[in-house]
N, C-alpha and C positions, 0 to 999 in steps of 0.2 A: 504494500500500500504506500503510495507516494505521499510525501508531506508537501504542503504548499502554504505560504504565508497568507494571512487574512487579506492584506492589501492586494497581493497578486491574484488571489481568488476573486476578489471583488472586481478587479480590473479585467480579468479574463473569464468571467462567469459563463458567458455563452459557449465558449470553447470547452470549458470544463464540463458543462452540462452535456455537450455532445459526446465527450469521452466517457462520462458516467453512464450515459444511455447505452454505450457499447459495452459496459461491464466494468470499467475501471472504478477504483475506489481511491479516495483522497482523505488525508487527515489535514485539517486546516489548523494552523498554528498562529498564535499571537505571541510575539516576543520569544519565539522558539518553544513555546509550551502548547501542547495539543489542546484545542478547545472544541472541536467538532469533527464529525465524519461526514463526508459527502459520498453517499452510496446509492446504487440503483434501488429503485422502489421494488419491493418484492410483490408479486401478484397475490391477490386474494385467492385462497383455496375454497372455492364455492362449495365443493362437496363436503369438506370438513365443517364448514359453517352450517350446512343443512343437517349433517349428522349430529352436531352439537345441539342444535335447536330441537331436533327430534328426541334426543336423549333427555333434554330438559323437560319437554312436554311429558314424556313417559314417566319421569321421576315425579313430576308434579301430580300426575294422575294417581300414581302409587301412593303418594302422601295423602291425597284427598280420600282415596279408598280406605286408608288406614285411620282416617279421622284427624290427621295432623294438620294444623293450621299454622300459617306463617306467624301469626301473632303469638303463638305458643313459644316461639323461639326468642321472643323479646324479654328483656329484663324489665322489672318494674320501672316505669317512667321513661323507657326507651322507645323511640319512634322507629318506624320503618326506615326513615332517612338515616337515623343513627346506625342501624344495622347495615344498610347498604354502604355506608362510608366507614365502617369499622376497619381499622388498620391503615386508613389513608393519613398521610401527613397533612397537617393544617398549617 
């Protein structure tokens, strides 16, 4: 992976993007220190997304059949929003 300074990356961005589109990867540095990576975008795996959604629906149905409700997973005074954001940095 090639290193390139931030100023040079800014100056030659169109050319860099063409090279990245062809598969090259770059580490962008500022004052010699790595600050970012310029990499090709990976495509979405549509089949994996569909499989994951199907699995989630299957699990939700199994919980419903067992009588398990989402609110049963909450602590006293905890909201669904709190549960969804558990473990996120603030």
